[in-house]
C-alpha positions in Angstrom: 0.0 0.0 0.0 1.0 3.6 -0.5 0.0 6.7 1.4 -0.9 9.5 -0.9 -1.4 13.1 0.3 -2.9 15.9 -1.8 -2.1 19.3 -0.1 -4.7 21.9 -1.0 -5.3 25.4 0.2 -8.3 24.3 2.4 -7.8 20.6 3.0 -5.1 18.0 2.9 -6.7 15.0 1.4 -5.1 11.6 1.8 -5.7 8.0 0.7 -4.3 4.5 1.0 -3.9 3.2 -2.5 -2.6 0.1 -4.0 -0.3 -0.2 -7.1 -3.2 -0.5 -9.4 -4.7 2.8 -8.3 -7.5 1.4 -6.1 -8.4 3.6 -3.1 -8.8 1.5 0.0 -9.4 4.3 2.4 -9.3 8.1 2.3 -10.0 11.2 4.4 -9.1 14.9 4.7 -7.9 17.4 7.3 -7.9 21.2 7.3 -4.6 22.6 6.2 -2.9 25.6 7.9 -1.7 28.5 5.8 -0.6 30.4 8.9 3.0 29.1 9.3 5.3 26.2 8.7 5.0 24.7 12.2 1.2 24.3 11.9 1.5 23.1 8.4 4.0 20.4 9.3 1.8 19.3 12.2 -1.1 18.6 9.9 1.1 16.5 7.4 2.8 14.7 10.3 -0.5 13.9 12.0 -1.8 12.3 8.8 1.3 10.1 8.5 1.4 9.3 12.2 -2.2 7.9 12.1 -1.2 5.2 9.7 0.6 1.9 10.2 3.9 2.6 8.4 4.9 -1.1 8.4 2.2 -1.7 5.8 3.2 1.3 3.6 5.7 1.1 0.8 6.1 4.8 0.3 4.5 8.3 0.5 3.4 10.3 -2.6 2.6 14.0 -2.3 0.8 16.5 -4.5 1.7 20.1 -3.5 1.2 23.7 -4.8 4.2 25.5 -6.1 7.1 24.9 -8.5 8.6 21.5 -7.6 12.0 20.3 -8.5 11.1 16.6 -8.6 14.7 15.5 -8.7 15.6 17.1 -5.4 12.2 17.5 -3.7 12.7 21.2 -3.3 9.6 23.4 -3.3 9.7 26.9 -4.7 7.1 29.6 -4.0 4.5 27.2 -2.7 1.3 28.8 -4.0 -1.1 29.1 -1.0 1.8 28.2 1.3 4.5 30.9 0.7 6.4 29.6 3.8 7.2 26.4 1.8 9.5 28.4 -0.5 12.9 26.7 -0.7 11.8 23.9 1.7 12.7 20.3 0.9 9.7 18.4 2.2 11.0 15.2 0.7 14.2 15.2 2.7 12.3 16.1 5.9 9.8 13.3 5.6 12.3 10.7 4.5 14.6 11.4 7.4 11.7 11.4 9.9 9.8 8.3 8.7 12.3 6.3 6.8 10.1 5.8 3.8 10.6 6.7 0.1 8.9 10.1 -0.6 8.2 11.7 -3.9 6.5 15.0 -4.5 4.9 16.7 -7.6 3.1 20.0 -8.4 -0.7 19.7 -8.0 -1.6 20.8 -11.5 0.9 18.4 -13.0 -0.5 15.6 -10.8 -3.9 16.2 -12.4 -2.3 15.8 -15.8 -0.4 12.7 -14.7 -3.7 11.1 -13.5 -5.2 11.5 -17.0 -2.0 10.1 -18.5 -1.9 7.1 -16.3 -5.5 5.9 -16.2 -7.6 8.7 -17.6 -8.8 10.5 -20.7 -5.4 10.9 -22.5 -3.8 7.5 -21.6 -4.0 6.4 -25.3 -2.5 9.6 -26.7 1.2 10.2 -27.3 1.0 14.0 -27.1 -1.7 15.9 -25.1 -2.5 18.9 -23.1 -4.4 18.9 -19.8 -6.0 22.1 -18.6 -7.4 22.3 -15.1 -9.8 25.2 -14.7 -9.9 26.6 -11.2 -8.7 29.9 -9.5 -6.1 30.0 -12.4 -5.3 27.3 -14.9 -3.2 24.3 -13.9 -2.4 21.1 -15.8 0.5 20.0 -17.9 1.9 19.2 -21.3 2.4 15.5 -22.3 5.0 14.7 -25.0 5.8 11.1 -26.0 3.7 10.0 -23.0 5.9 11.9 -20.6 5.2 15.1 -18.6 7.2 18.0 -20.2 8.8 20.2 -17.5 11.1 22.6 -19.4 14.5 23.8 -18.3 13.1 26.2 -15.7 10.3 23.8 -14.6 7.7 26.2 -16.1 6.4 24.2 -19.1 2.6 24.0 -18.9 2.3 27.1 -16.7 -0.3 28.5 -19.1 -1.7 30.9 -16.5 1.2 33.2 -17.3 0.4 33.2 -21.0 -0.7 36.7 -22.1 -3.9 37.2 -24.1 -3.0 40.6 -25.2 -0.8 43.6 -24.1 -1.3 47.4 -24.3 1.8 48.6 -26.2 1.6 52.0 -24.5 1.1 51.0 -20.9 2.7 47.6 -21.2 -0.2 46.2 -19.2 -1.1 42.6 -20.1 -4.1 40.4 -19.8 -3.3 36.9 -18.6 -4.9 33.6 -19.6 -5.0 32.4 -16.0 -6.9 35.5 -14.8 -9.2 35.9 -17.8 -10.1 32.2 -17.7 -10.4 31.8 -13.9 -13.4 29.5 -13.4 -13.7 30.8 -9.9 -13.9 34.4 -11.1 -16.4 33.5 -13.9 -18.7 31.9 -11.4 -18.3 34.8 -9.0 -19.2 37.4 -11.7 -22.4 35.5 -12.7 -23.3 34.9 -9.1 -22.9 38.7 -8.4 -25.0 39.8 -11.3 -27.7 37.3 -10.4 -27.5 38.5 -6.7 -26.8 35.0 -5.3 -26.0 35.0 -1.6 -23.2 32.4 -2.1 -20.9 33.7 -4.8 -19.1 30.4 -5.1 -22.3 28.4 -5.9 -21.3 27.0 -9.2 -24.3 24.7 -9.5 -26.7 27.6 -9.3 -24.7 29.6 -11.8 -24.8 26.7 -14.3 -28.5 26.4 -13.8 -28.8 30.0 -15.1 -26.5 29.2 -18.0 -28.5 26.1 -18.9 -31.7 28.0 -18.7 -30.3 30.4 -21.4 -30.3 33.4 -19.0 -29.0 36.3 -21.1 -26.8 37.9 -18.5 -25.2 34.6 -17.4 -24.6 33.4 -20.9 -23.0 36.7 -22.0 -20.3 36.2 -19.3 -20.0 32.4 -19.9 -19.7 32.8 -23.7 -17.0 35.4 -23.3 -15.2 33.0 -21.0 -15.4 30.1 -23.5 -14.3 32.3 -26.4 -11.1 33.3 -24.5 -10.5 29.7 -23.6 -11.1 28.5 -27.1 -8.7 31.1 -28.5 -5.8 29.9 -26.3 -6.7 26.2 -27.1 -6.3 27.2 -30.8 -3.0 28.9 -30.0 -1.7 25.8 -28.1 -2.8 23.6 -31.0 -0.6 25.5 -33.4 2.4 25.6 -30.9 2.2 22.0 -29.7 -0.1 20.2 -32.1 -1.3 17.7 -29.5 -3.7 14.8 -30.3 -6.1 15.9 -27.6 -6.9 18.5 -24.9 -8.4 17.3 -21.7 -10.4 19.9 -19.7 -10.6 19.4 -15.9 -11.5 21.3 -12.8 -14.8 21.5 -10.9 -16.8 23.1 -13.8 -15.7 20.3 -16.2 -18.5 18.1 -14.7 -20.9 20.3 -16.5 -21.5 18.9 -20.0 -22.5 22.3 -21.3 -18.9 23.5 -20.8 -17.5 21.2 -23.5 -20.4 22.0 -25.7 -19.8 25.7 -25.4 -16.0 25.3 -25.9 -16.7 23.5 -29.2 -19.1 26.3 -30.1 -16.5 28.9 -29.3 -13.9 27.2 -31.4 -16.2 27.2 -34.4 -17.1 30.9 -33.8 -13.5 31.9 -33.7 -12.7 29.9 -36.8 -15.7 31.3 -38.6 -14.7 34.9 -37.9 -11.1 34.2 -38.7 -11.1 31.8 -41.7 -7.3 31.6 -41.8 -7.6 28.9 -39.1 -7.0 25.3 -40.1 -6.6 23.7 -36.7 -9.2 21.3 -35.4 -8.4 20.6 -31.8 -9.9 17.5 -30.2 -11.3 18.4 -26.7 -12.5 16.0 -24.1 -13.3 16.1 -20.4 -10.9 14.8 -17.8 -11.9 11.5 -16.3 -10.7 12.3 -12.8 -12.0 15.2 -10.7 -11.7 15.5 -7.0 -9.2 12.5 -6.7 -7.1 13.5 -9.7 -4.2 14.8 -7.7 -4.1 11.6 -5.6 -3.9 9.4 -8.7 -1.3 11.6 -10.3 0.9 11.8 -7.2 0.9 8.0 -7.0 1.8 7.6 -10.7 4.6 10.1 -10.2 5.9 8.0 -7.3 6.1 4.9 -9.5 7.8 6.8 -12.4 10.3 8.5 -10.1 11.0 5.2 -8.2 11.7 3.4 -11.5 14.1 6.2 -12.6 15.9 5.9 -9.3 16.3 2.2 -9.6 17.6 2.5 -13.2 20.4 5.0 -12.3 
């Protein structure tokens, strides 16, 4: 068995998984974004509650830029105090188990590569729509990282820039699913501005105000998918994140692709777009797959 931990901004989810990816047990605990000591207490308490004699290793999904060869975390996303911390070394020294760590967005991509929607593709792109846009680029069935570990960080891609002010609009901000839901919830005067299900009810009911925002969101997303198709030419794009469970999202992305192509007939690309298979547990599956790949590389050295 393997202990897999997915460190999120609100909860640390964990699961006992076997080598085939079956989840035998799982749970979650609130994470602390206050300081390193409280953060470490949460992670340690999860590990301490398991019988380590039955566990072959620990796999971790974590925010931030991750050097998977050394285990060093940079920046840390919601946990800035993790910057330049080597969580792998700390846990291996404390618990005497093999530990491997990977970025959370890239874990979602690895889950789809291992057992999900892009497992049969050689080259693919996984886009996870959330507060920003996570995911990863798969080339020759391997996650592409780049020399500075920033390959696939499409949130930083600019949609456009004002040549006078030099101010840019960024893909990750313009296509934030959280912000799109909030804008529709605000205009429809919903009490809970994170209520995605209510927001999508308005969209599916053809509410004019909700669809104006949603359509603009999908046009921006479709534009960058077309850009990525020309740059990388993958076999398939897999769309994940909480809103990807809504079938209308893929329908509207396909509509948006055709609208952009219709207005700009120079386009010849025909991106294939599917939904990610794994949702809430994607990072757990991806972290475990990363463990196996990293362990194999270590053995072969």
